[in-house]
MARLUMDREN-82240 format. One record per residue (C-alpha): y, x, z; residue in one letter. Coordinates in steps of 0.1 Angstrom, whole numbers, padded with zeros to 4 digits, always signed. Example, Ala and Ser with C-alpha at 12.3 -4.5 7.8 and 13.67 -1.06 7.14 Angstrom:
BEGIN
-0045+0123+0078a-0011+0137+0071s
//
This chain:
BEGIN
+0275+0042-0107m+0278+0075-0089d+0289+0063-0055s+0287+0032-0033f+0325+0034-0030n+0327+0021-0066e+0312-0012-0055l+0335-0042-0047q+0321-0046-0012l+0335-0063+0019h+0350-0035+0040p+0326-0042+0069a+0296-0039+0046i+0310-0007+0030k+0315+0007+0065k+0279-0001+0074g+0266+0015+0042v+0286+0047+0048m+0277+0049+0085s+0240+0047+0076a+0245+0078+0056g+0241+0063+0021y+0264+0081-0003l+0249+0084-0037r+0228+0055-0052p+0193+0061-0065f+0185+0048-0100p+0171+0014-0089i+0202+0009-0067q+0226+0019-0095a+0210-0005-0119q+0202-0035-0097a+0231-0038-0073i+0257-0047-0099g+0237-0077-0115p+0228-0090-0080l+0264-0089-0068l+0273-0109-0099e+0248-0136-0089g+0221-0129-0115k+0184-0131-0108s+0165-0098-0113l+0131-0083-0119i+0129-0047-0107g+0100-0024-0114q+0101+0006-0092a+0076+0024-0070k+0076+0023-0032a+0101+0047-0017g+0126+0044-0046s+0153+0027-0026g+0146-0010-0034k+0155-0023+0000t+0191-0011-0003l+0192-0023-0039a+0187-0059-0028f+0200-0055+0008g+0236-0048-0001i+0240-0078-0023p+0221-0100+0001l+0243-0092+0031v+0274-0095+0009q+0264-0130-0002a+0258-0144+0032v+0285-0166+0047d+0287-0156+0084e+0305-0188+0093k+0275-0210+0082m+0249-0209+0111p+0218-0215+0091w+0192-0197+0070v+0207-0187+0037q+0184-0160+0025a+0146-0153+0026l+0129-0120+0021v+0091-0120+0017l+0071-0088+0024a+0034-0083+0022p+0029-0066+0056t+0043-0068+0091r+0054-0031+0090e+0073-0035+0058l+0090-0067+0071a+0102-0049+0102v+0115-0019+0081q+0134-0043+0058i+0150-0059+0088t+0161-0026+0102l+0177-0017+0068e+0195-0050+0066l+0208-0046+0101q+0221-0012+0093k+0240-0025+0063i+0254-0054+0083g+0260-0035+0115s+0298-0042+0113y+0293-0079+0103t+0281-0110+0122a+0251-0114+0099v+0220-0122+0119r+0185-0112+0106v+0153-0125+0121v+0118-0111+0114t+0087-0134+0114i+0052-0121+0111y+0017-0127+0124g+0006-0108+0155g+0039-0114+0173q+0043-0143+0198s+0054-0175+0180m+0076-0183+0210n+0096-0151+0205v+0102-0160+0169q+0111-0196+0177l+0137-0184+0202d+0152-0161+0176a+0154-0189+0150l+0169-0213+0175r+0197-0188+0183r+0205-0188+0146g+0197-0166+0116a+0214-0160+0083h+0185-0140+0068i+0148-0144+0075v+0124-0116+0066v+0088-0127+0068g+0052-0122+0058t+0039-0151+0037p+0014-0165+0062g+0037-0167+0092r+0065-0180+0069t+0042-0209+0060i+0034-0215+0096d+0071-0220+0104h+0076-0242+0074i+0048-0265+0084k+0060-0266+0120r+0095-0275+0108g+0110-0245+0125t+0121-0229+0092l+0139-0250+0067k+0145-0237+0032l+0170-0264+0021d+0200-0241+0024s+0183-0210+0011v+0202-0198-0019k+0188-0162-0021f+0151-0152-0022v+0137-0117-0024i+0100-0110-0031v+0093-0074-0023d+0062-0054-0033e+0049-0083-0054a+0018-0064-0067d+0008-0057-0031i+0011-0095-0024m-0013-0099-0053l-0038-0073-0040d-0038-0089-0006m-0043-0124-0019g-0008-0137-0010f+0004-0149-0044i-0006-0185-0038e+0012-0184-0005d+0043-0170-0022v+0040-0198-0048d+0038-0224-0020y+0070-0210-0004i+0090-0207-0035l+0081-0242-0046a+0100-0254-0014r+0133-0236-0022t+0162-0247-0043q+0158-0246-0081k+0192-0230-0086n+0186-0201-0062k+0193-0165-0070q+0160-0146-0069m+0149-0110-0071a+0114-0098-0075l+0104-0061-0070f+0070-0046-0079s+0056-0012-0087a+0034-0028-0114t+0037-0060-0134m+0003-0077-0138p+0001-0110-0157r+0001-0131-0125s+0033-0115-0113i+0050-0121-0147v+0038-0157-0146q+0052-0162-0111l+0086-0149-0122s+0086-0172-0152q+0080-0203-0130r+0110-0196-0107y+0134-0173-0125m+0157-0183-0154a+0167-0155-0177d+0164-0127-0151p+0179-0092-0156v+0151-0067-0160r+0154-0032-0144v+0125-0008-0150m+0133+0025-0134v+0102+0043-0122d+0066+0045-0131q+0041+0044-0103n+0033+0081-0106e+0057+0106-0089p+0072+0133-0112s+0060+0168-0115a+0094+0180-0103e+0091+0164-0069t+0053+0164-0063l+0028+0192-0065e-0007+0178-0069q-0039+0199-0062f-0076+0192-0062y-0106+0210-0046a-0143+0205-0054r-0163+0204-0022v-0195+0190-0008e-0190+0162+0017r-0199+0184+0047d-0173+0210+0035e-0143+0186+0035k-0135+0189+0072l-0133+0228+0072p-0111+0227+0041l-0089+0200+0057l-0084+0221+0089l-0076+0251+0067d-0049+0232+0049i-0034+0216+0080l-0033+0250+0096a-0016+0268+0067k+0006+0240+0053e+0042+0242+0065n+0045+0205+0072r+0060+0182+0098k+0038+0152+0088s+0008+0144+0068a-0011+0113+0058v-0048+0115+0052i-0066+0087+0033f-0102+0077+0037c-0121+0050+0018r-0136+0032+0049t-0126+0021+0083r-0155+0040+0099h-0146+0072+0080g-0110+0069+0092t-0121+0065+0129i-0146+0093+0127r-0121+0118+0110l-0093+0109+0135a-0117+0117+0164k-0127+0150+0148e-0091+0160+0144l-0082+0149+0179d-0111+0170+0193r-0093+0200+0177r-0061+0192+0196f-0042+0179+0166l-0016+0152+0173s-0032+0125+0152v-0032+0087+0150v-0054+0063+0130a-0045+0032+0111l-0073+0008+0101h-0082-0029+0100g-0099-0029+0135d-0066-0023+0153l-0046-0050+0169s-0009-0054+0159q+0003-0038+0191s-0020-0008+0184q-0008-0006+0148r+0028-0007+0160d+0020+0020+0186h+0004+0043+0161s+0032+0040+0136m+0058+0045+0163g+0042+0078+0173l+0040+0089+0137f+0075+0079+0127r+0090+0095+0158s+0072+0128+0152g+0051+0126+0184r+0021+0125+0161a+0022+0145+0129d-0010+0134+0112v-0018+0098+0102l-0054+0090+0091v-0055+0057+0073a-0074+0033+0050t-0057+0020+0019d-0055-0016+0030v-0041-0008+0064a-0014+0014+0049s-0002-0008+0021r+0035-0015+0024g+0042+0011+0050i+0074+0031+0042d+0076+0064+0061v+0102+0086+0046r+0093+0120+0062q+0058+0125+0048v+0054+0161+0036d+0019+0159+0022c-0008+0134+0014v-0045+0144+0015i-0071+0123-0002n-0101+0131+0020y-0120+0106-0001d-0113+0099-0038v-0104+0062-0044p-0126+0042-0068e-0096+0026-0084d-0073+0052-0101p-0042+0032-0094t-0048+0035-0057v-0045+0073-0061y-0010+0070-0074f-0001+0046-0046h-0014+0071-0021r+0003+0102-0034v+0035+0082-0038g+0037+0082+0000r+0052+0117-0003t+0079+0129-0026a+0098+0097-0020r+0134+0090-0028a+0139+0124-0044g+0121+0144-0016d+0096+0172-0024i+0060+0168-0015g+0024+0179-0020k-0009+0161-0024s-0045+0174-0021y-0076+0157-0033t-0111+0166-0021f-0136+0158-0049v-0173+0158-0039s-0201+0157-0064r-0205+0119-0064d-0168+0114-0066e-0164+0134-0098a-0164+0103-0122p-0138+0086-0101d-0116+0117-0102f-0121+0120-0139a-0105+0086-0144r-0075+0096-0123i-0071+0128-0145l-0073+0107-0176s-0043+0086-0164l-0022+0112-0147a+0009+0124-0166k+0018+0152-0142a-0006+0181-0138p-0032+0180-0110i-0039+0217-0104k-0070+0235-0089p-0063+0244-0053l-0084+0276-0052r-0098+0302-0075e-0133+0287-0074e-0119+0253-0084d-0101+0268-0114a-0133+0285-0126r-0151+0252-0131q-0142+0227-0159p-0125+0196-0148k-0146+0165-0145p-0146+0143-0176t-0150+0106-0181l-0186+0113-0193s-0194+0128-0159s-0221+0108-0142r-0241+0116-0111g-0250+0151-0098p-0238+0181-0118r-0254+0216-0118p-0221+0233-0110w-0213+0244-0075r-0185+0225-0056h-0160+0243-0034g-0175+0267-0009r-0213+0265-0014g-0240+0282+0007e-0232+0316-0008r-0195+0313+0001n-0199+0297+0035r-0181+0315+0062g-0158+0334+0039r-0120+0326+0040p-0108+0303+0013s-0082+0316-0011r-0062+0285-0019w-0029+0284-0037r+0003+0278-0017r
//
């Protein structure tokens, strides 16, 4: 499929797709939309940012009967932010239809959601916890739900939601059409699909790692107290409109955001101590471009889909190598070009070595001094005799890093 015009869509839905600016389908869309329109269940493996929402959104809106004023479809998302984003995409697709989409998630007033559900909804997009709250209250009935989407299933697993998803799915019709999307397929996700999906179509499009054609990856070896100067150097020289900086801890995130704010950079932080309204405010500033730097922890950022990220900076190396690929996948999304930079301190060398052992695309030295040292290996343990980054002898000299 080379164009959305080739699909047999309702004219109003086709108009919504075109007016939203969607012209050529991405691979996951080209392979998944057809089977879903035919009523088949589907398992899709594709990384975040590959266009999954449109892949299930078009068939979902097409399948809804606008004349039936009850919930016909349920979409489960791991985070509030992703649930809101999915809702916005579905509303774009259905902007010329009468399809009503309601979002339910924790942190928002229950009364607001109750009012929206009473007014009527064809599609409900929710996080697992709040969806269960409504089920138990009797304010969300799944008897008429014929279509269920589970998005970012591996993130559901990481956040401990799989049992909640199981609870919800067990209360839906057995003959429902279901689609499950995940960047990875651990055993528990496969088992979940086997319990609720009969003979699903399998679409495996993208690996979790971005390609070398769309993402340039660099590393620099620096002592911990040298990370901030290098970060400021990169932010000053990089021609970027937006950047996401990842830290390992909540305290590190708060501290770094304050340091950048002191230097008059437009920065917002995202971490677990923020209330939902504060999280929404931070993300609103970043998405609108009023803040061009987002400093975040991994847990707080999971499921967030921001299209316009130009570069990702790993201020701290993650202990889990798969987290690295999730992080750098925040840029170079949906065919865009991006860059990533990873700061490797002496004690982080073993963790970075594991990343290198799994990476298929090259992760290149950022500066001349990084290139002169051998890359860390899996046998690297503890302090090393080699100098990292700009040591005492080089302190104060301008860094020569590669553009």
